C-alpha positions as CSV (number, residue, x, y, z in Angstrom):
1,M,147.2,144.7,122.2
2,E,149.1,144.7,125.5
3,N,148.0,148.6,126.0
4,L,144.5,147.7,125.1
5,I,144.7,144.7,127.8
6,K,146.2,147.0,130.4
7,K,143.6,149.6,129.7
8,Y,140.5,147.5,129.8
9,N,141.2,144.8,132.2
10,I,139.2,146.0,134.8
11,P,136.2,144.3,137.2
12,G,132.9,143.6,134.8
13,P,129.8,141.7,134.6
14,R,129.5,138.4,132.4
15,Y,126.1,139.7,131.5
16,T,123.9,136.5,131.7
17,S,121.4,138.9,132.6
18,Y,120.5,142.6,132.9
19,P,120.6,144.1,135.4
20,T,123.2,142.1,136.7
21,M,122.6,140.7,140.2
22,P,124.7,143.2,142.5
23,Y,122.0,146.0,141.1
24,W,118.9,144.4,141.5
25,D,116.4,146.6,143.4
26,T,115.6,144.1,145.8
27,K,113.9,146.6,148.3
28,N,111.0,147.1,145.9
29,F,110.5,143.4,145.0
30,T,108.0,141.3,146.8
31,E,106.9,137.7,146.2
32,A,103.4,138.7,145.4
33,T,104.6,140.8,142.4
34,W,106.9,138.0,141.2
35,Q,104.1,135.7,141.4
36,N,102.1,137.7,139.3
37,S,104.3,138.5,136.7
38,L,105.0,134.5,136.8
39,K,101.6,133.9,136.2
40,E,101.4,136.6,133.4
41,V,103.9,135.3,131.3
42,F,103.1,131.7,131.9
43,K,99.8,132.4,130.4
44,K,101.3,133.9,127.3
45,T,103.7,131.4,126.6
46,N,102.9,128.3,127.9
47,S,100.6,126.6,125.2
48,T,102.9,127.7,122.7
49,K,106.6,127.4,123.9
50,G,106.3,125.7,127.2
51,I,108.7,126.5,129.9
52,C,112.7,126.0,130.9
53,I,113.5,124.4,134.2
54,Y,116.8,124.8,135.8
55,I,117.6,122.5,138.8
56,H,120.3,123.3,140.9
57,L,122.2,120.0,142.7
58,P,124.4,121.5,144.8
59,F,126.5,118.4,146.1
60,C,130.2,117.3,145.4
61,E,132.5,114.9,146.9
62,S,135.8,117.2,146.7
63,L,136.2,121.0,146.6
64,C,137.5,122.1,143.4
65,T,139.6,125.2,144.2
66,F,138.7,127.4,141.1
67,C,134.9,126.8,141.4
68,G,132.8,130.1,142.4
69,C,129.5,127.7,142.1
70,N,127.0,127.2,145.0
71,K,128.0,123.9,146.6
72,R,127.9,121.7,149.4
73,I,130.9,119.2,149.9
74,T,129.8,115.7,151.2
75,K,130.5,112.0,150.8
76,N,127.5,111.3,152.5
77,H,124.7,110.3,150.1
78,A,122.0,110.1,152.4
79,V,121.4,113.8,151.6
80,E,120.1,112.8,148.0
81,T,116.7,111.6,148.8
82,P,115.5,114.4,151.2
83,Y,117.1,116.7,148.5
84,I,115.1,115.7,145.7
85,E,112.0,115.3,147.8
86,A,112.1,119.2,148.3
87,L,112.7,119.8,144.9
88,L,109.7,118.0,143.8
89,K,107.7,119.9,146.6
90,E,108.8,123.1,145.4
91,W,108.1,122.1,141.9
92,N,104.6,121.3,143.1
93,M,104.0,124.5,144.9
94,Y,104.6,126.5,141.3
95,L,102.2,124.0,139.6
96,N,99.6,125.0,142.2
97,I,100.5,128.7,141.5
98,L,100.2,128.4,137.8
99,C,96.9,126.2,138.1
100,E,97.0,125.1,134.5
101,T,98.9,122.0,132.7
102,T,102.1,122.9,132.1
103,M,104.0,122.4,129.2
104,I,108.0,121.8,129.6
105,S,110.5,122.4,126.6
106,E,113.5,122.1,128.3
107,I,115.4,120.9,131.8
108,H,118.9,121.8,132.5
109,L,120.4,119.8,135.8
110,G,123.3,122.1,136.8
111,G,125.6,122.0,140.1
112,G,127.5,121.1,142.0
113,S,127.8,117.7,140.5
114,P,124.6,116.2,139.2
115,S,126.3,113.0,138.5
116,F,126.9,113.1,142.3
117,F,123.2,111.3,142.4
118,H,122.6,107.6,142.0
119,P,120.9,107.3,138.5
120,N,117.9,106.2,140.4
121,N,117.4,109.2,142.2
122,L,117.8,111.4,139.0
123,K,115.1,108.9,137.2
124,K,112.5,109.7,140.4
125,L,113.4,113.3,140.0
126,I,112.9,113.7,136.5
127,N,109.6,111.5,136.3
128,G,108.4,113.5,139.2
129,L,108.8,116.6,137.3
130,L,106.9,115.1,134.3
131,K,104.0,113.7,136.1
132,N,101.4,115.6,134.7
133,V,102.7,117.8,132.5
134,K,102.9,118.2,128.9
135,L,106.0,118.0,126.8
136,A,106.6,120.6,123.6
137,D,106.9,119.2,120.4
138,K,110.8,119.8,120.4
139,I,112.3,119.4,124.0
140,E,115.9,119.7,125.3
141,F,117.0,117.9,128.4
142,S,120.7,118.5,129.4
143,F,122.8,118.1,132.5
144,E,126.3,118.8,133.7
145,G,128.5,115.7,134.3
146,N,131.5,115.1,136.1
147,P,133.7,112.9,134.2
148,N,135.2,111.2,137.1
149,N,131.8,109.7,138.5
150,T,129.4,109.8,135.4
151,S,128.8,106.5,134.8
152,A,127.3,104.2,132.0
153,A,124.0,104.1,134.2
154,H,123.9,107.8,134.6
155,L,124.1,108.2,130.7
156,Q,121.7,105.4,130.1
157,T,119.2,106.3,133.0
158,L,119.1,110.1,131.7
159,Y,118.8,109.1,128.0
160,N,115.9,107.0,128.6
161,L,114.2,110.2,130.3
162,G,114.9,112.4,126.9
163,F,118.4,113.9,127.8
164,R,120.3,114.4,124.7
165,R,122.9,116.9,125.7
166,V,125.7,116.5,128.3
167,S,128.5,119.0,129.4
168,Y,131.6,117.8,131.2
169,G,133.8,120.0,133.1
170,V,137.3,119.2,132.1
171,Q,139.1,122.4,132.8
172,D,142.6,121.6,132.1
173,Y,144.9,118.2,131.8
174,D,148.1,119.7,133.3
175,P,148.8,117.4,136.5
176,V,150.5,120.8,138.2
177,V,147.3,122.7,137.4
178,Q,144.7,119.8,138.5
179,K,146.6,119.6,142.0
180,A,146.6,123.4,142.4
181,I,142.6,123.4,141.9
182,H,141.9,120.0,143.3
183,R,140.5,118.5,140.2
184,I,142.6,115.5,139.7
185,Q,141.0,114.2,136.4
186,P,142.9,111.8,134.3
187,F,142.3,112.2,130.5
188,E,141.0,108.6,130.1
189,N,138.2,109.2,132.6
190,V,137.1,112.2,130.0
191,E,137.3,109.7,127.3
192,K,135.3,107.2,128.5
193,A,132.6,109.8,129.6
194,T,132.6,111.4,126.2
195,T,132.6,107.9,123.9
196,G,130.3,106.2,126.4
197,A,127.7,109.4,125.7
198,K,128.3,109.0,122.0
199,A,128.0,105.2,122.0
200,I,124.7,105.8,123.7
201,G,123.2,108.4,121.1
202,Y,123.6,111.9,122.8
203,E,123.5,114.4,120.1
204,S,125.4,117.2,121.9
205,I,128.3,116.6,124.0
206,S,130.1,119.8,125.3
207,H,133.5,120.1,127.3
208,D,134.4,123.2,129.4
209,L,137.8,124.4,129.3
210,I,139.2,127.0,131.5
211,Y,142.3,129.6,130.9
212,G,144.0,131.7,133.3
213,L,144.3,128.6,136.2
214,P,147.0,128.6,138.6
215,F,150.5,127.4,137.1
216,Q,148.9,127.3,133.7
217,K,151.3,127.7,131.1
218,A,150.9,127.7,127.0
219,E,152.2,124.2,127.0
220,S,149.3,123.0,128.8
221,I,146.8,125.2,126.9
222,V,148.0,123.4,123.7
223,D,148.0,119.9,125.2
224,T,144.5,120.4,126.7
225,I,143.3,121.6,123.4
226,E,144.6,118.7,121.6
227,K,143.6,116.2,124.1
228,T,140.0,117.7,123.5
229,L,140.1,117.8,119.7
230,S,141.1,114.1,119.8
231,L,137.6,113.6,121.1
232,K,135.9,116.1,119.0
233,P,132.9,117.2,121.6
234,D,130.5,119.1,119.6
235,R,130.5,122.4,121.6
236,I,133.8,123.7,123.7
237,S,133.5,126.4,126.5
238,F,136.8,127.9,126.9
239,Y,136.2,130.2,129.9
240,S,138.5,132.7,131.4
241,Y,138.9,131.9,135.1
242,A,137.0,134.1,137.1
243,H,139.0,134.5,140.2
244,V,136.6,136.1,142.8
245,P,138.0,134.7,146.5
246,W,136.1,137.4,148.3
247,L,132.8,135.8,148.0
248,P,131.4,134.1,151.2
249,G,131.4,130.3,150.9
250,N,133.9,130.3,147.8
251,G,136.4,127.6,147.1
252,Q,139.0,129.8,145.8
253,R,142.0,129.0,147.7
254,G,145.0,126.2,147.9
255,F,147.0,128.8,145.7
256,H,148.0,132.4,145.7
257,D,147.4,135.2,143.4
258,E,151.0,135.4,142.3
259,D,150.7,132.0,141.0
260,L,147.8,133.0,138.5
261,P,148.8,134.1,135.0
262,S,149.1,137.7,134.1
263,A,146.3,139.3,132.3
264,T,148.3,139.3,129.2
265,D,149.3,135.8,129.6
266,K,145.5,135.0,129.8
267,Y,145.0,136.9,126.8
268,H,147.5,134.9,124.8
269,F,146.4,131.5,125.9
270,Y,142.9,132.8,125.0
271,E,144.4,133.4,121.5
272,L,146.3,130.4,121.3
273,G,143.4,128.0,122.2
274,K,141.2,129.8,119.7
275,K,143.4,129.6,116.8
276,M,143.5,125.7,117.6
277,L,139.7,125.6,117.5
278,L,139.2,127.5,114.6
279,E,141.9,125.7,112.7
280,N,140.1,122.3,113.3
281,G,136.4,123.0,112.4
282,Y,135.3,125.1,115.2
283,F,133.3,128.4,114.7
284,E,133.4,131.2,117.8
285,I,129.9,131.8,119.5
286,G,129.7,135.1,121.2
287,M,132.1,135.0,124.2
288,D,133.8,131.8,125.6
289,N,132.1,129.4,123.4
290,F,132.8,127.3,120.3
291,A,130.7,125.0,118.0
292,L,131.0,122.5,115.3
293,E,129.2,123.9,112.1
294,N,126.2,121.5,112.4
295,D,125.7,122.0,116.1
296,P,122.3,124.1,117.2
297,L,124.6,126.4,118.8
298,Y,126.3,127.3,116.0
299,L,123.2,127.7,113.7
300,A,121.1,129.8,116.0
301,F,124.2,132.2,116.0
302,K,124.3,132.1,112.2
303,N,120.6,132.9,112.1
304,K,120.6,135.4,114.4
305,T,118.3,133.7,117.0
306,L,121.0,133.0,119.7
307,S,120.2,134.3,123.1
308,R,121.5,134.5,126.7
309,N,120.2,133.8,130.1
310,F,121.3,132.6,133.6
311,M,122.5,129.1,132.3
312,G,124.8,131.1,129.6
313,Y,124.2,130.8,125.7
314,T,120.9,129.2,124.6
315,T,119.0,128.3,121.0
316,T,115.7,128.2,122.3
317,N,115.3,131.8,124.0
318,E,112.4,130.8,126.1
319,K,110.6,133.5,127.9
320,L,110.1,131.6,131.1
321,L,112.7,130.1,133.0
322,L,111.8,128.4,136.5
323,G,114.5,127.5,138.8
324,L,114.3,125.1,141.4
325,G,116.8,124.1,144.1
326,V,119.2,126.2,146.2
327,S,120.8,129.5,144.7
328,S,118.4,128.8,141.4
329,I,117.7,131.8,139.6
330,S,113.9,132.2,137.7
331,D,113.5,134.6,135.0
332,T,110.4,135.5,133.1
333,G,111.7,138.2,130.9
334,I,110.1,141.0,133.2
335,S,111.5,139.7,136.5
336,Y,113.9,137.9,138.5
337,S,114.0,135.9,141.4
338,Q,116.7,133.7,143.3
339,N,116.2,131.2,145.8
340,I,117.9,130.9,149.3
341,K,121.7,129.5,149.2
342,N,121.9,127.2,152.2
343,V,120.5,123.6,151.9
344,D,119.0,122.8,155.0
345,E,117.0,126.2,155.1
346,Y,115.9,125.6,151.8
347,I,114.8,122.1,152.6
348,K,113.0,123.5,156.0
349,L,111.0,126.2,154.0
350,V,109.9,124.1,151.3
351,N,108.7,121.4,153.7
352,E,106.7,124.2,155.5
353,N,105.0,125.1,152.1
354,I,106.9,128.6,151.8
355,L,108.9,129.5,148.4
356,P,112.2,129.7,149.3
357,I,112.9,132.8,147.4
358,L,116.0,135.1,148.7
359,K,115.8,138.0,146.6
360,G,114.7,139.2,143.3
361,H,113.9,142.2,141.1
362,I,111.0,143.4,138.8
363,L,112.3,144.8,135.2
364,T,111.5,148.1,134.0
365,K,111.0,149.5,130.9
366,E,114.6,150.7,130.7
367,D,115.9,147.4,131.8
368,V,114.0,145.9,129.4
369,Q,115.4,148.1,126.7
370,I,119.2,147.9,127.9
371,G,118.9,144.5,128.4
372,K,117.8,143.8,124.6
373,K,121.0,145.8,123.6
374,I,123.5,143.9,125.8
375,N,121.9,140.5,124.7
376,E,122.6,141.3,120.9
377,I,126.1,142.5,121.9
378,M,126.9,139.6,123.6
379,C,125.4,137.0,121.0
380,Q,125.8,138.7,117.5
381,G,128.2,141.3,118.3
382,S,126.0,144.1,117.1
383,T,122.9,146.2,118.0
384,I,120.5,148.5,116.2
385,W,120.0,151.7,118.6
386,N,119.1,155.1,118.0
387,K,121.1,157.3,120.2
388,N,118.4,159.9,120.4
389,N,115.3,158.1,121.3
390,D,117.1,155.1,123.4
391,F,118.5,157.4,126.1
392,N,117.9,160.7,127.6
393,A,120.4,163.7,127.2
394,S,122.0,163.2,130.3
395,E,122.5,159.2,129.9
396,L,123.5,159.6,126.3
397,A,126.5,161.7,126.9
398,P,128.6,159.2,128.6
399,I,127.7,156.2,126.6
400,V,128.8,158.2,123.6
401,V,132.5,159.0,124.9
402,K,132.7,155.8,126.0
403,L,131.6,154.1,122.6
404,T,134.0,156.6,120.8
405,Q,136.9,155.6,122.7
406,F,136.0,152.2,121.9
407,E,136.0,153.3,118.1
408,K,139.3,154.9,118.5
409,D,140.8,151.8,119.8
410,G,139.4,149.9,117.0
411,L,137.2,147.7,119.2
412,I,133.7,148.9,117.6
413,T,132.4,150.6,115.0
414,F,129.2,152.7,115.3
415,D,127.2,155.6,114.2
416,N,123.2,156.9,115.0
417,K,121.6,153.4,114.5
418,Y,124.1,150.7,114.3
419,L,127.2,149.4,116.7
420,S,129.1,146.5,115.4
421,V,132.0,144.8,117.4
422,T,135.3,144.3,115.3
423,D,137.7,141.2,115.5
424,T,139.7,143.3,118.0
425,G,136.9,143.7,120.2
426,K,135.6,140.4,120.6
427,P,137.7,140.0,123.6
428,F,136.5,142.9,125.3
429,L,132.8,142.3,124.8
430,R,132.2,142.4,128.6
431,N,133.8,146.3,128.5
432,I,131.6,147.1,125.5
433,C,128.3,146.0,127.3
434,M,129.2,148.1,130.4
435,A,128.8,151.3,128.4
436,F,125.2,150.8,128.4
437,D,124.6,149.5,131.8
438,N,122.8,152.2,133.3
439,R,122.3,150.8,136.6
440,M,126.0,150.2,137.2
441,I,126.9,153.9,136.0
442,R,124.3,155.2,138.5
443,D,125.0,153.1,141.6
444,T,128.8,152.6,142.0
445,K,129.3,150.1,144.4
446,I,132.3,150.1,146.9
447,G,134.4,146.8,147.2
448,Q,135.4,143.9,144.7
449,I,132.1,142.3,142.7
450,F,132.9,141.1,139.5
451,S,136.1,139.2,138.1
452,Q,138.5,141.0,135.8
453,T,137.3,141.2,132.1
454,I,140.3,139.8,130.8
């Protein structure tokens, strides 16, 4: 395995979309085209499935130095009201564009730290979103909570508004690791937030763990997993730390590269954690995710209805994901758009009744075709393909060369119609998907873009 790690530990996308953002065709994107695609998909799906809304709440009181998300660090909670007002204005702009009564099936609050906001302000936000809209028969409302500041009032307020899923960022319980990543978070805080959510009635509680953090050791992984198992969350995300310090505005500092575990150590950390989870009733879902047998995520995986979008794995597979707030991404299935990343600029544009779109991409037929294969590999570990019809001759040759090498290394089995990832190949899902990534193959960019695949 060590030879495979050395061979395949290269920079690569996590494939929450295809094409990945660095390869979007932004030059040929226009807001008018984006709006047309939005309205087209909305008319096809709104009355039957509804839409999914992702809301980015970027504020945090302190900087976690492992975090690559778009955030603004402040202890000034006066920022809450103008930002929420801007979110509701942006939402109303979209309601005016869509011109029909909108049905909502999902709401997800991400960040940043949604629990930075006062519960009453979150109530104002959700009530504003739900005003003059319909709710689907089956809804899924979820939020990301910081265990250090998610209060009983947060949990109860959001529960009363229809939220039934909460995800807590745990990362690691080792005090040395916590100090390095500037996330001091005692187990007692996580325990209180988790048991509080269960007592109120939340149906799915998730813990996010990270392996590959600075100063992390095998003992830390074992201790963190054991503490997590004692709380028995319904889902566990066990992510590989994505070290991307070159990205602008990134908070990944406060430690040196030599403080990070090697790729081989990271792999062993993952296998160690995975073994403990599988032995305690969890099932592996795609890449980095685990769930109990009765959780909808596992059921979707088992029934082959699992999908993946910009928020990660999803059980609902809605065609229309609308992103609100700074840096949020929207996905219609045939187009993407991303909002601007600066809070002040975002508020200014929305107050001027201008959609705060930074860039976007209109998917081609080839994009949709390849995206479907990548999604199937990421979600089910297999895909049906016809190498003679799905790709032209010039594209097919390098794909077959790569797949043949993967097969030789025991990562996949494939023939003219079917590709399946082996157990050995599961840690290399990103590498396998890269074989189909025509935009990356055709447009080799210079410089660091992605984190390492291991």
